[in-house]
KEDRENGU-621039 format. One record per residue (C-alpha): residue in three letters; residue number from 1; x, y, z. Coordinates in steps of 0.1 Angstrom, whole numbers, plus 5000, padded with zeros to 4 digits. Example, Ala and Ser with C-alpha at 12.3 -4.5 7.8 and 13.67 -1.06 7.14 Angstrom:
<atoms>
{ALA, 1, {5123, 4955, 5078}}
{SER, 2, {5137, 4989, 5071}}
</atoms>
This chain:
<atoms>
{UNK, 1, {5974, 4575, 5904}}
{UNK, 2, {5982, 4596, 5934}}
{UNK, 3, {6019, 4597, 5923}}
{UNK, 4, {6009, 4608, 5888}}
{UNK, 5, {5988, 4636, 5902}}
{UNK, 6, {6017, 4647, 5923}}
{UNK, 7, {6040, 4647, 5893}}
{UNK, 8, {6016, 4669, 5873}}
{UNK, 9, {6016, 4694, 5901}}
{UNK, 10, {6054, 4695, 5900}}
{UNK, 11, {6062, 4726, 5879}}
{UNK, 12, {6077, 4724, 5845}}
{UNK, 13, {6105, 4747, 5856}}
{UNK, 14, {6114, 4724, 5884}}
{UNK, 15, {6113, 4695, 5861}}
{UNK, 16, {6136, 4712, 5836}}
{UNK, 17, {6159, 4724, 5864}}
{UNK, 18, {6162, 4688, 5877}}
{UNK, 19, {6170, 4675, 5842}}
{UNK, 20, {6196, 4703, 5837}}
{UNK, 21, {6212, 4695, 5871}}
{UNK, 22, {6215, 4658, 5862}}
{UNK, 23, {6229, 4666, 5828}}
{UNK, 24, {6253, 4691, 5843}}
{UNK, 25, {6265, 4665, 5868}}
{UNK, 26, {6272, 4641, 5840}}
{UNK, 27, {6289, 4668, 5819}}
{UNK, 28, {6311, 4680, 5848}}
{UNK, 29, {6321, 4645, 5857}}
{UNK, 30, {6332, 4637, 5822}}
{UNK, 31, {6349, 4671, 5819}}
{UNK, 32, {6368, 4665, 5852}}
{UNK, 33, {6380, 4631, 5841}}
{UNK, 34, {6390, 4645, 5807}}
{UNK, 35, {6407, 4674, 5823}}
{UNK, 36, {6428, 4651, 5845}}
{UNK, 37, {6438, 4632, 5814}}
{UNK, 38, {6445, 4664, 5794}}
{UNK, 39, {6467, 4679, 5821}}
{UNK, 40, {6492, 4651, 5814}}
{UNK, 41, {6496, 4661, 5778}}
{UNK, 42, {6495, 4699, 5784}}
{UNK, 43, {6525, 4715, 5768}}
{UNK, 44, {6534, 4685, 5746}}
{UNK, 45, {6528, 4704, 5714}}
{UNK, 46, {6548, 4734, 5726}}
{UNK, 47, {6576, 4710, 5737}}
{UNK, 48, {6577, 4694, 5703}}
{UNK, 49, {6580, 4729, 5688}}
{UNK, 50, {6609, 4737, 5712}}
{UNK, 51, {6626, 4704, 5702}}
{UNK, 52, {6622, 4714, 5665}}
{UNK, 53, {6637, 4748, 5673}}
{UNK, 54, {6667, 4731, 5689}}
{UNK, 55, {6670, 4709, 5658}}
{UNK, 56, {6670, 4739, 5635}}
{UNK, 57, {6694, 4757, 5658}}
{UNK, 58, {6719, 4729, 5656}}
{UNK, 59, {6719, 4730, 5618}}
{UNK, 60, {6723, 4767, 5619}}
{UNK, 61, {6754, 4764, 5642}}
{UNK, 62, {6767, 4737, 5618}}
{UNK, 63, {6764, 4761, 5589}}
{UNK, 64, {6784, 4788, 5608}}
{UNK, 65, {6815, 4766, 5613}}
{UNK, 66, {6842, 4775, 5623}}
{UNK, 67, {6827, 4791, 5654}}
{UNK, 68, {6840, 4825, 5664}}
{UNK, 69, {6833, 4846, 5696}}
{UNK, 70, {6807, 4866, 5675}}
{UNK, 71, {6785, 4836, 5669}}
{UNK, 72, {6788, 4818, 5702}}
{UNK, 73, {6755, 4834, 5712}}
{UNK, 74, {6739, 4808, 5689}}
{UNK, 75, {6753, 4780, 5710}}
{UNK, 76, {6742, 4797, 5741}}
{UNK, 77, {6707, 4801, 5726}}
{UNK, 78, {6705, 4763, 5719}}
{UNK, 79, {6715, 4755, 5755}}
{UNK, 80, {6689, 4779, 5768}}
{UNK, 81, {6663, 4760, 5748}}
{UNK, 82, {6675, 4727, 5762}}
{UNK, 83, {6672, 4739, 5798}}
{UNK, 84, {6640, 4759, 5794}}
{UNK, 85, {6615, 4754, 5823}}
{UNK, 86, {6587, 4742, 5801}}
{UNK, 87, {6610, 4716, 5784}}
{UNK, 88, {6622, 4702, 5817}}
{UNK, 89, {6587, 4702, 5833}}
{UNK, 90, {6573, 4681, 5805}}
{UNK, 91, {6602, 4657, 5805}}
{UNK, 92, {6599, 4653, 5843}}
{UNK, 93, {6561, 4650, 5843}}
{UNK, 94, {6557, 4626, 5814}}
{UNK, 95, {6587, 4603, 5822}}
{UNK, 96, {6610, 4612, 5793}}
{UNK, 97, {6639, 4618, 5816}}
{UNK, 98, {6661, 4591, 5801}}
{UNK, 99, {6657, 4604, 5765}}
{UNK, 100, {6663, 4639, 5777}}
{UNK, 101, {6694, 4629, 5796}}
{UNK, 102, {6707, 4612, 5765}}
{UNK, 103, {6702, 4644, 5745}}
{UNK, 104, {6720, 4666, 5771}}
{UNK, 105, {6749, 4642, 5775}}
{UNK, 106, {6753, 4639, 5738}}
{UNK, 107, {6754, 4677, 5734}}
{UNK, 108, {6779, 4684, 5762}}
{UNK, 109, {6801, 4654, 5757}}
{UNK, 110, {6802, 4650, 5719}}
{UNK, 111, {6784, 4676, 5698}}
{UNK, 112, {6795, 4708, 5714}}
{UNK, 113, {6832, 4698, 5717}}
{UNK, 114, {6832, 4686, 5682}}
{UNK, 115, {6816, 4719, 5669}}
{UNK, 116, {6841, 4740, 5688}}
{UNK, 117, {6871, 4723, 5673}}
{UNK, 118, {6857, 4718, 5638}}
{UNK, 119, {6869, 4741, 5610}}
{UNK, 120, {6844, 4731, 5583}}
{UNK, 121, {6807, 4720, 5584}}
{UNK, 122, {6817, 4685, 5571}}
{UNK, 123, {6838, 4679, 5602}}
{UNK, 124, {6809, 4684, 5626}}
{UNK, 125, {6781, 4670, 5605}}
{UNK, 126, {6782, 4635, 5619}}
{UNK, 127, {6779, 4646, 5655}}
{UNK, 128, {6751, 4670, 5647}}
{UNK, 129, {6731, 4644, 5628}}
{UNK, 130, {6735, 4620, 5658}}
{UNK, 131, {6723, 4647, 5681}}
{UNK, 132, {6693, 4654, 5658}}
{UNK, 133, {6685, 4616, 5658}}
{UNK, 134, {6683, 4617, 5696}}
{UNK, 135, {6659, 4647, 5693}}
{UNK, 136, {6637, 4628, 5669}}
{UNK, 137, {6636, 4598, 5693}}
{UNK, 138, {6623, 4622, 5720}}
{UNK, 139, {6597, 4636, 5697}}
{UNK, 140, {6585, 4601, 5688}}
{UNK, 141, {6581, 4592, 5725}}
{UNK, 142, {6561, 4624, 5731}}
{UNK, 143, {6539, 4617, 5701}}
{UNK, 144, {6531, 4581, 5712}}
{UNK, 145, {6524, 4592, 5748}}
{UNK, 146, {6501, 4620, 5735}}
{UNK, 147, {6482, 4596, 5713}}
{UNK, 148, {6477, 4572, 5741}}
{UNK, 149, {6462, 4599, 5764}}
{UNK, 150, {6440, 4612, 5736}}
{UNK, 151, {6426, 4576, 5732}}
{UNK, 152, {6418, 4575, 5769}}
{UNK, 153, {6401, 4608, 5768}}
{UNK, 154, {6380, 4597, 5737}}
{UNK, 155, {6369, 4565, 5755}}
{UNK, 156, {6359, 4585, 5786}}
{UNK, 157, {6339, 4610, 5765}}
{UNK, 158, {6321, 4582, 5747}}
{UNK, 159, {6310, 4566, 5779}}
{UNK, 160, {6296, 4598, 5793}}
{UNK, 161, {6280, 4606, 5760}}
{UNK, 162, {6261, 4574, 5761}}
{UNK, 163, {6250, 4581, 5797}}
{UNK, 164, {6240, 4616, 5787}}
{UNK, 165, {6219, 4604, 5757}}
{UNK, 166, {6202, 4578, 5779}}
{UNK, 167, {6193, 4605, 5804}}
{UNK, 168, {6181, 4628, 5776}}
{UNK, 169, {6159, 4601, 5763}}
{UNK, 170, {6143, 4597, 5797}}
{UNK, 171, {6140, 4635, 5801}}
{UNK, 172, {6124, 4639, 5767}}
{UNK, 173, {6098, 4612, 5773}}
{UNK, 174, {6090, 4629, 5806}}
{UNK, 175, {6088, 4664, 5792}}
{UNK, 176, {6070, 4655, 5760}}
{UNK, 177, {6037, 4651, 5779}}
{UNK, 178, {6044, 4680, 5802}}
{UNK, 179, {6059, 4706, 5778}}
{UNK, 180, {6060, 4697, 5742}}
{UNK, 181, {6024, 4687, 5736}}
{UNK, 182, {6009, 4718, 5753}}
{UNK, 183, {6036, 4739, 5737}}
{UNK, 184, {6027, 4726, 5702}}
{UNK, 185, {5991, 4735, 5709}}
{UNK, 186, {6002, 4770, 5721}}
{UNK, 187, {6022, 4774, 5689}}
{UNK, 188, {5993, 4764, 5668}}
{UNK, 189, {5972, 4789, 5687}}
{UNK, 190, {5999, 4816, 5681}}
{UNK, 191, {5999, 4808, 5644}}
{UNK, 192, {5962, 4811, 5643}}
{UNK, 193, {5964, 4844, 5661}}
{UNK, 194, {5990, 4856, 5636}}
{UNK, 195, {5967, 4846, 5607}}
{UNK, 196, {5939, 4866, 5623}}
{UNK, 197, {5920, 4836, 5636}}
{UNK, 198, {5912, 4841, 5673}}
{UNK, 199, {5888, 4812, 5678}}
{UNK, 200, {5915, 4786, 5689}}
{UNK, 201, {5915, 4780, 5726}}
{UNK, 202, {5938, 4758, 5748}}
{UNK, 203, {5920, 4734, 5772}}
{UNK, 204, {5938, 4741, 5805}}
{UNK, 205, {5919, 4716, 5826}}
{UNK, 206, {5947, 4690, 5823}}
{UNK, 207, {5975, 4714, 5830}}
{UNK, 208, {5980, 4728, 5865}}
{UNK, 209, {6015, 4742, 5859}}
{UNK, 210, {6031, 4770, 5839}}
{UNK, 211, {6016, 4756, 5807}}
{UNK, 212, {5981, 4761, 5822}}
{UNK, 213, {5989, 4796, 5832}}
{UNK, 214, {6004, 4804, 5798}}
{UNK, 215, {5973, 4789, 5781}}
{UNK, 216, {5950, 4810, 5802}}
{UNK, 217, {5970, 4841, 5793}}
{UNK, 218, {5969, 4833, 5756}}
{UNK, 219, {5932, 4827, 5757}}
{UNK, 220, {5927, 4861, 5773}}
{UNK, 221, {5950, 4877, 5749}}
{UNK, 222, {5932, 4862, 5719}}
{UNK, 223, {5899, 4875, 5731}}
{UNK, 224, {5915, 4910, 5736}}
{UNK, 225, {5932, 4909, 5702}}
{UNK, 226, {5900, 4900, 5685}}
{UNK, 227, {5886, 4933, 5697}}
{UNK, 228, {5917, 4953, 5688}}
{UNK, 229, {5922, 4937, 5654}}
{UNK, 230, {5888, 4947, 5642}}
{UNK, 231, {5899, 4984, 5642}}
{UNK, 232, {5935, 4978, 5630}}
{UNK, 233, {5928, 4977, 5593}}
{UNK, 234, {5908, 5009, 5595}}
{UNK, 235, {5936, 5027, 5613}}
{UNK, 236, {5961, 5014, 5587}}
{UNK, 237, {5940, 5027, 5559}}
{UNK, 238, {5937, 5061, 5576}}
{UNK, 239, {5975, 5062, 5581}}
{UNK, 240, {5981, 5052, 5545}}
{UNK, 241, {5957, 5079, 5533}}
{UNK, 242, {5975, 5104, 5555}}
{UNK, 243, {6009, 5095, 5542}}
{UNK, 244, {5997, 5096, 5506}}
{UNK, 245, {5983, 5131, 5512}}
{UNK, 246, {6015, 5143, 5528}}
{UNK, 247, {6034, 5129, 5498}}
{UNK, 248, {6010, 5149, 5476}}
{UNK, 249, {6018, 5180, 5497}}
{UNK, 250, {6056, 5175, 5493}}
{UNK, 251, {6052, 5169, 5455}}
{UNK, 252, {6031, 5200, 5452}}
{UNK, 253, {6056, 5221, 5471}}
{UNK, 254, {6085, 5207, 5451}}
{UNK, 255, {6068, 5215, 5418}}
{UNK, 256, {6057, 5250, 5430}}
{UNK, 257, {6093, 5258, 5439}}
{UNK, 258, {6105, 5246, 5406}}
{UNK, 259, {6079, 5266, 5387}}
{UNK, 260, {6088, 5298, 5407}}
{UNK, 261, {6125, 5293, 5400}}
{UNK, 262, {6119, 5287, 5363}}
{UNK, 263, {6096, 5314, 5352}}
{UNK, 264, {6078, 5346, 5363}}
{UNK, 265, {6045, 5345, 5382}}
{UNK, 266, {6017, 5351, 5358}}
{UNK, 267, {5982, 5336, 5355}}
{UNK, 268, {5996, 5310, 5333}}
{UNK, 269, {6020, 5299, 5360}}
{UNK, 270, {6000, 5304, 5391}}
{UNK, 271, {5966, 5292, 5380}}
{UNK, 272, {5975, 5255, 5379}}
{UNK, 273, {5992, 5257, 5413}}
{UNK, 274, {5963, 5276, 5429}}
{UNK, 275, {5939, 5251, 5415}}
{UNK, 276, {5959, 5222, 5429}}
{UNK, 277, {5961, 5241, 5463}}
{UNK, 278, {5924, 5244, 5464}}
{UNK, 279, {5921, 5206, 5456}}
{UNK, 280, {5944, 5198, 5485}}
{UNK, 281, {5928, 5222, 5510}}
{UNK, 282, {5893, 5235, 5517}}
{UNK, 283, {5904, 5270, 5505}}
{UNK, 284, {5880, 5286, 5480}}
{UNK, 285, {5880, 5319, 5461}}
{UNK, 286, {5917, 5325, 5465}}
{UNK, 287, {5928, 5361, 5460}}
{UNK, 288, {5965, 5370, 5455}}
{UNK, 289, {5976, 5406, 5461}}
{UNK, 290, {6011, 5418, 5452}}
{UNK, 291, {6026, 5451, 5461}}
{UNK, 292, {6039, 5473, 5432}}
{UNK, 293, {6075, 5470, 5424}}
{UNK, 294, {6074, 5507, 5415}}
{UNK, 295, {6064, 5515, 5451}}
{UNK, 296, {6030, 5529, 5443}}
{UNK, 297, {5999, 5524, 5464}}
{UNK, 298, {5985, 5502, 5436}}
{UNK, 299, {5983, 5464, 5441}}
{UNK, 300, {5984, 5436, 5416}}
{UNK, 301, {5954, 5414, 5421}}
{UNK, 302, {5950, 5379, 5409}}
{UNK, 303, {5916, 5364, 5417}}
{UNK, 304, {5909, 5327, 5413}}
{UNK, 305, {5872, 5323, 5415}}
{UNK, 306, {5840, 5331, 5396}}
{UNK, 307, {5851, 5366, 5384}}
{UNK, 308, {5878, 5377, 5360}}
{UNK, 309, {5907, 5395, 5377}}
{UNK, 310, {5910, 5432, 5373}}
{UNK, 311, {5933, 5444, 5346}}
{UNK, 312, {5931, 5410, 5328}}
{UNK, 313, {5941, 5416, 5291}}
{UNK, 314, {5934, 5381, 5278}}
{UNK, 315, {5897, 5378, 5276}}
{UNK, 316, {5900, 5343, 5261}}
{UNK, 317, {5918, 5329, 5290}}
{UNK, 318, {5898, 5307, 5314}}
{UNK, 319, {5926, 5294, 5337}}
{UNK, 320, {5916, 5313, 5368}}
{UNK, 321, {5878, 5310, 5365}}
{UNK, 322, {5861, 5284, 5386}}
{UNK, 323, {5825, 5277, 5394}}
{UNK, 324, {5816, 5298, 5424}}
{UNK, 325, {5806, 5281, 5456}}
{UNK, 326, {5770, 5281, 5467}}
{UNK, 327, {5763, 5316, 5479}}
{UNK, 328, {5741, 5303, 5508}}
{UNK, 329, {5770, 5285, 5524}}
{UNK, 330, {5785, 5304, 5553}}
{UNK, 331, {5822, 5310, 5549}}
{UNK, 332, {5850, 5326, 5569}}
{UNK, 333, {5879, 5346, 5555}}
{UNK, 334, {5916, 5337, 5560}}
{UNK, 335, {5947, 5357, 5551}}
{UNK, 336, {5984, 5350, 5549}}
{UNK, 337, {6011, 5377, 5545}}
{UNK, 338, {6037, 5372, 5518}}
{UNK, 339, {6065, 5387, 5539}}
{UNK, 340, {6101, 5382, 5550}}
{UNK, 341, {6123, 5400, 5574}}
{UNK, 342, {6127, 5430, 5550}}
{UNK, 343, {6093, 5439, 5536}}
{UNK, 344, {6058, 5428, 5527}}
{UNK, 345, {6053, 5416, 5491}}
{UNK, 346, {6016, 5410, 5492}}
{UNK, 347, {5989, 5387, 5507}}
{UNK, 348, {5971, 5355, 5500}}
{UNK, 349, {5935, 5355, 5511}}
{UNK, 350, {5908, 5329, 5507}}
{UNK, 351, {5875, 5316, 5521}}
{UNK, 352, {5867, 5283, 5538}}
{UNK, 353, {5834, 5269, 5550}}
{UNK, 354, {5824, 5283, 5584}}
{UNK, 355, {5820, 5248, 5598}}
{UNK, 356, {5855, 5237, 5586}}
{UNK, 357, {5889, 5244, 5601}}
{UNK, 358, {5923, 5239, 5586}}
{UNK, 359, {5943, 5210, 5600}}
{UNK, 360, {5979, 5215, 5611}}
{UNK, 361, {5993, 5198, 5579}}
{UNK, 362, {5971, 5221, 5557}}
{UNK, 363, {5982, 5251, 5576}}
{UNK, 364, {6019, 5241, 5571}}
{UNK, 365, {6012, 5235, 5534}}
{UNK, 366, {5997, 5269, 5529}}
{UNK, 367, {6024, 5286, 5549}}
{UNK, 368, {6052, 5268, 5530}}
{UNK, 369, {6036, 5277, 5497}}
{UNK, 370, {6034, 5314, 5508}}
{UNK, 371, {6071, 5312, 5519}}
{UNK, 372, {6081, 5298, 5484}}
{UNK, 373, {6061, 5325, 5467}}
{UNK, 374, {6076, 5352, 5490}}
{UNK, 375, {6111, 5339, 5484}}
{UNK, 376, {6106, 5341, 5446}}
{UNK, 377, {6092, 5376, 5448}}
{UNK, 378, {6121, 5388, 5470}}
{UNK, 379, {6147, 5373, 5447}}
{UNK, 380, {6129, 5386, 5416}}
{UNK, 381, {6127, 5421, 5429}}
{UNK, 382, {6162, 5421, 5441}}
{UNK, 383, {6174, 5409, 5407}}
{UNK, 384, {6154, 5437, 5390}}
{UNK, 385, {6168, 5463, 5414}}
{UNK, 386, {6203, 5451, 5407}}
{UNK, 387, {6198, 5453, 5370}}
{UNK, 388, {6185, 5489, 5375}}
{UNK, 389, {6215, 5498, 5395}}
{UNK, 390, {6239, 5483, 5369}}
{UNK, 391, {6221, 5503, 5342}}
{UNK, 392, {6224, 5535, 5361}}
{UNK, 393, {6261, 5528, 5369}}
{UNK, 394, {6268, 5521, 5332}}
{UNK, 395, {6251, 5554, 5322}}
{UNK, 396, {6270, 5573, 5348}}
{UNK, 397, {6302, 5558, 5335}}
{UNK, 398, {6293, 5569, 5299}}
{UNK, 399, {6285, 5604, 5312}}
{UNK, 400, {6319, 5606, 5329}}
{UNK, 401, {6337, 5594, 5298}}
{UNK, 402, {6318, 5620, 5277}}
{UNK, 403, {6326, 5648, 5301}}
{UNK, 404, {6363, 5638, 5302}}
{UNK, 405, {6366, 5636, 5264}}
{UNK, 406, {6341, 5654, 5242}}
{UNK, 407, {6330, 5680, 5267}}
{UNK, 408, {6365, 5691, 5275}}
{UNK, 409, {6373, 5693, 5238}}
{UNK, 410, {6342, 5714, 5231}}
{UNK, 411, {6352, 5737, 5260}}
{UNK, 412, {6386, 5741, 5246}}
{UNK, 413, {6372, 5749, 5212}}
{UNK, 414, {6349, 5775, 5227}}
{UNK, 415, {6378, 5792, 5244}}
{UNK, 416, {6397, 5792, 5211}}
{UNK, 417, {6367, 5806, 5192}}
{UNK, 418, {6364, 5834, 5219}}
{UNK, 419, {6400, 5843, 5213}}
{UNK, 420, {6395, 5843, 5176}}
{UNK, 421, {6365, 5865, 5178}}
{UNK, 422, {6384, 5891, 5198}}
{UNK, 423, {6410, 5893, 5170}}
{UNK, 424, {6386, 5894, 5140}}
{UNK, 425, {6392, 5931, 5131}}
{UNK, 426, {6414, 5921, 5102}}
{UNK, 427, {6389, 5895, 5089}}
{UNK, 428, {6365, 5901, 5061}}
{UNK, 429, {6327, 5902, 5067}}
{UNK, 430, {6323, 5868, 5052}}
{UNK, 431, {6349, 5853, 5075}}
{UNK, 432, {6333, 5870, 5105}}
{UNK, 433, {6299, 5856, 5096}}
{UNK, 434, {6315, 5821, 5092}}
{UNK, 435, {6331, 5824, 5126}}
{UNK, 436, {6298, 5835, 5142}}
{UNK, 437, {6281, 5805, 5126}}
{UNK, 438, {6308, 5782, 5139}}
{UNK, 439, {6305, 5797, 5174}}
{UNK, 440, {6267, 5793, 5174}}
{UNK, 441, {6269, 5757, 5163}}
{UNK, 442, {6296, 5751, 5189}}
{UNK, 443, {6273, 5766, 5216}}
{UNK, 444, {6244, 5745, 5204}}
{UNK, 445, {6266, 5713, 5204}}
{UNK, 446, {6279, 5721, 5238}}
{UNK, 447, {6244, 5727, 5252}}
{UNK, 448, {6232, 5695, 5236}}
{UNK, 449, {6261, 5676, 5251}}
{UNK, 450, {6253, 5691, 5286}}
{UNK, 451, {6217, 5680, 5282}}
{UNK, 452, {6229, 5645, 5272}}
{UNK, 453, {6252, 5644, 5303}}
{UNK, 454, {6223, 5654, 5325}}
{UNK, 455, {6203, 5626, 5310}}
{UNK, 456, {6230, 5600, 5315}}
{UNK, 457, {6236, 5612, 5351}}
{UNK, 458, {6201, 5603, 5362}}
{UNK, 459, {6198, 5597, 5399}}
{UNK, 460, {6166, 5581, 5412}}
{UNK, 461, {6153, 5594, 5445}}
{UNK, 462, {6139, 5560, 5455}}
{UNK, 463, {6135, 5524, 5444}}
{UNK, 464, {6106, 5523, 5419}}
{UNK, 465, {6091, 5545, 5393}}
{UNK, 466, {6066, 5564, 5415}}
{UNK, 467, {6091, 5576, 5441}}
{UNK, 468, {6114, 5587, 5413}}
{UNK, 469, {6086, 5607, 5395}}
{UNK, 470, {6074, 5622, 5428}}
{UNK, 471, {6109, 5634, 5435}}
{UNK, 472, {6113, 5649, 5401}}
{UNK, 473, {6079, 5666, 5403}}
{UNK, 474, {6088, 5680, 5437}}
{UNK, 475, {6121, 5693, 5423}}
{UNK, 476, {6105, 5711, 5394}}
{UNK, 477, {6075, 5723, 5415}}
{UNK, 478, {6101, 5741, 5436}}
{UNK, 479, {6119, 5755, 5405}}
{UNK, 480, {6086, 5766, 5388}}
{UNK, 481, {6072, 5781, 5420}}
{UNK, 482, {6039, 5763, 5418}}
{UNK, 483, {6028, 5727, 5424}}
{UNK, 484, {6027, 5703, 5395}}
{UNK, 485, {5995, 5683, 5393}}
{UNK, 486, {6003, 5645, 5392}}
{UNK, 487, {5980, 5616, 5384}}
{UNK, 488, {5994, 5581, 5387}}
{UNK, 489, {5969, 5553, 5377}}
{UNK, 490, {5993, 5525, 5366}}
{UNK, 491, {5983, 5490, 5378}}
{UNK, 492, {6008, 5473, 5400}}
{UNK, 493, {6037, 5455, 5383}}
{UNK, 494, {6029, 5465, 5348}}
{UNK, 495, {6059, 5486, 5339}}
{UNK, 496, {6093, 5469, 5339}}
{UNK, 497, {6123, 5486, 5356}}
{UNK, 498, {6141, 5494, 5322}}
{UNK, 499, {6109, 5510, 5309}}
{UNK, 500, {6105, 5528, 5342}}
{UNK, 501, {6139, 5545, 5337}}
{UNK, 502, {6131, 5556, 5302}}
{UNK, 503, {6097, 5568, 5312}}
{UNK, 504, {6112, 5588, 5341}}
{UNK, 505, {6137, 5604, 5318}}
{UNK, 506, {6110, 5614, 5293}}
{UNK, 507, {6091, 5631, 5322}}
{UNK, 508, {6122, 5648, 5335}}
{UNK, 509, {6131, 5660, 5300}}
{UNK, 510, {6096, 5674, 5294}}
{UNK, 511, {6095, 5692, 5328}}
{UNK, 512, {6130, 5706, 5320}}
{UNK, 513, {6117, 5720, 5288}}
{UNK, 514, {6087, 5735, 5306}}
{UNK, 515, {6110, 5751, 5331}}
{UNK, 516, {6134, 5765, 5305}}
{UNK, 517, {6110, 5776, 5277}}
{UNK, 518, {6073, 5773, 5284}}
{UNK, 519, {6068, 5802, 5309}}
{UNK, 520, {6038, 5782, 5322}}
{UNK, 521, {6017, 5787, 5354}}
{UNK, 522, {6001, 5753, 5353}}
{UNK, 523, {6016, 5718, 5346}}
{UNK, 524, {5999, 5684, 5347}}
{UNK, 525, {6016, 5650, 5345}}
{UNK, 526, {5992, 5621, 5341}}
{UNK, 527, {6003, 5584, 5339}}
{UNK, 528, {5974, 5560, 5332}}
{UNK, 529, {5968, 5527, 5315}}
{UNK, 530, {5943, 5515, 5289}}
{UNK, 531, {5936, 5480, 5303}}
{UNK, 532, {5916, 5465, 5274}}
{UNK, 533, {5943, 5475, 5249}}
{UNK, 534, {5972, 5469, 5273}}
{UNK, 535, {5987, 5504, 5267}}
{UNK, 536, {6003, 5529, 5290}}
{UNK, 537, {5996, 5566, 5284}}
{UNK, 538, {6018, 5595, 5296}}
{UNK, 539, {6003, 5630, 5292}}
{UNK, 540, {6023, 5661, 5301}}
{UNK, 541, {6004, 5694, 5295}}
{UNK, 542, {6012, 5730, 5303}}
{UNK, 543, {5996, 5764, 5296}}
{UNK, 544, {6028, 5781, 5285}}
{UNK, 545, {6037, 5799, 5253}}
{UNK, 546, {6038, 5768, 5232}}
{UNK, 547, {6065, 5757, 5208}}
{UNK, 548, {6081, 5779, 5183}}
{UNK, 549, {6082, 5756, 5153}}
{UNK, 550, {6108, 5778, 5135}}
{UNK, 551, {6132, 5776, 5164}}
{UNK, 552, {6123, 5741, 5176}}
{UNK, 553, {6152, 5725, 5158}}
{UNK, 554, {6177, 5749, 5173}}
{UNK, 555, {6165, 5752, 5209}}
{UNK, 556, {6145, 5721, 5217}}
{UNK, 557, {6169, 5691, 5213}}
{UNK, 558, {6152, 5674, 5242}}
{UNK, 559, {6122, 5667, 5220}}
{UNK, 560, {6143, 5648, 5196}}
{UNK, 561, {6158, 5628, 5224}}
{UNK, 562, {6123, 5620, 5238}}
{UNK, 563, {6111, 5609, 5204}}
{UNK, 564, {6140, 5587, 5199}}
{UNK, 565, {6137, 5572, 5234}}
{UNK, 566, {6100, 5566, 5229}}
{UNK, 567, {6104, 5548, 5196}}
{UNK, 568, {6136, 5528, 5201}}
{UNK, 569, {6136, 5521, 5238}}
{UNK, 570, {6099, 5520, 5248}}
{UNK, 571, {6086, 5508, 5214}}
{UNK, 572, {6059, 5534, 5215}}
{UNK, 573, {6048, 5566, 5199}}
{UNK, 574, {6054, 5603, 5209}}
{UNK, 575, {6028, 5629, 5199}}
{UNK, 576, {6033, 5666, 5206}}
{UNK, 577, {6005, 5691, 5203}}
{UNK, 578, {6013, 5728, 5207}}
{UNK, 579, {5997, 5761, 5198}}
{UNK, 580, {6013, 5795, 5203}}
{UNK, 581, {6003, 5810, 5237}}
{UNK, 582, {5980, 5780, 5243}}
{UNK, 583, {6005, 5756, 5258}}
{UNK, 584, {6019, 5722, 5249}}
{UNK, 585, {6007, 5686, 5253}}
{UNK, 586, {6031, 5657, 5251}}
{UNK, 587, {6015, 5623, 5247}}
{UNK, 588, {6035, 5590, 5250}}
{UNK, 589, {6019, 5557, 5244}}
{UNK, 590, {6036, 5523, 5247}}
{UNK, 591, {6029, 5487, 5256}}
{UNK, 592, {6043, 5475, 5290}}
{UNK, 593, {6064, 5444, 5289}}
{UNK, 594, {6067, 5435, 5325}}
{UNK, 595, {6052, 5402, 5336}}
{UNK, 596, {6054, 5408, 5373}}
</atoms>
């Protein structure tokens, strides 16, 4: 009983170490004996290959008969193989000296002399075949010797295998009680822990070795895991919800970018995105403000809350209207700039509950959405600016072509008519009248062409309608000698760039007519919008002498151009009211087409 107690205090590692040492001793002993036996057959296979090479070489030499100085190197190569160190060492070690001596004697005394004097392969074939037979005898002896040694090695290995198995059986019986049984209990305990069952415990009273220490550690770990595992599922659910929310963020940003790239930003486009943004974040009462592409101080406002946005023309639309939050709830305002490195395109402002703060992911979501919207606004305005520049370049090219062709031809005709008028003394009165009419019509045509060239050579003083109009008004204020009153009340982003160019040209043509013909002391330019009817109104009034209706066709060609531009290019109406000595009022009304 005392010996058994001592054995159980002997550690498992020491027991395993002792078993491994014994097994290693048996293994090394068997390996040493096998190695001693294997040393005797080392190189036998390679020697057989060398003998086979000598055999093939002898047949090769036989096929080369008669021998010449050029193929004597084949004979030398065969002799080198016969006297190679490996060949001779195996023959000397394994006791094949007699067979080897027979082969060498046969080569030098019979085969080689016969080959040297033979003129055909048939003359030397008998000696070569005898030489090959001697080689085969040596190969057979080496094979038998090798098989005998392999048999000895096999018997030795079997003996030590039996001894090893016997020792393993004893070791397994010993370790079964010390290691395998407690180990199985520990595995069952680990499986239970893996399944979420932490009530299994290992009774460590019978184990005073490593198994006992491992059991105590697992018991403590199970108790600790039981506490940790209770919170694990909740944390997993929180992480899953967080990942799902981030996936919704990414999907929202992807669809937002796709919508921005596919169409313009209107209530129809932005309302669903803003509504989804409010569902993903605590933002409420979102208000979008866009700067005017025409560079005015007006702003385009899109409100997503309980009130209809200003300048809304579709009273039946309910996309941006939401139930307002409880007015008693305290909120705080937040604002994000829609800006890049070049300019500011607007702002996004919203309210959030005072007791709520935006998380980092929500802040990144809103910032990225603003970046996408800013990128779209920048690209859209750059594209419109490029279209405006291309239009102006095209008109400048047309003006240059007109000047180089028709204008020069008319100038040439005017010169010729002047020469003709100086030599009209010999003409009849009817002919002189006809020449005067032609000269007058030529002057009218030339003047009309010059006005057309001035129109086509339009140069805007800035990017946008408002800077261009202000520059034009400043120019004609200086020409007229008094300031022109200007009233600009167009909501932001209502007039498209092509419409802005035509509108500017109408204003410029009207001011040019005032400067040339009106003799006015007061001029007013008013540009307003009728929001309910979605109409833009341009009014240009002066207190000049008014229009001479009899001479209007001959002297006021700009009015015809303005009427044609209003009807065909703006799709609107031109109305001119004028009384003699009471001034003139020009009214242009059209529907804006810009969706910006």
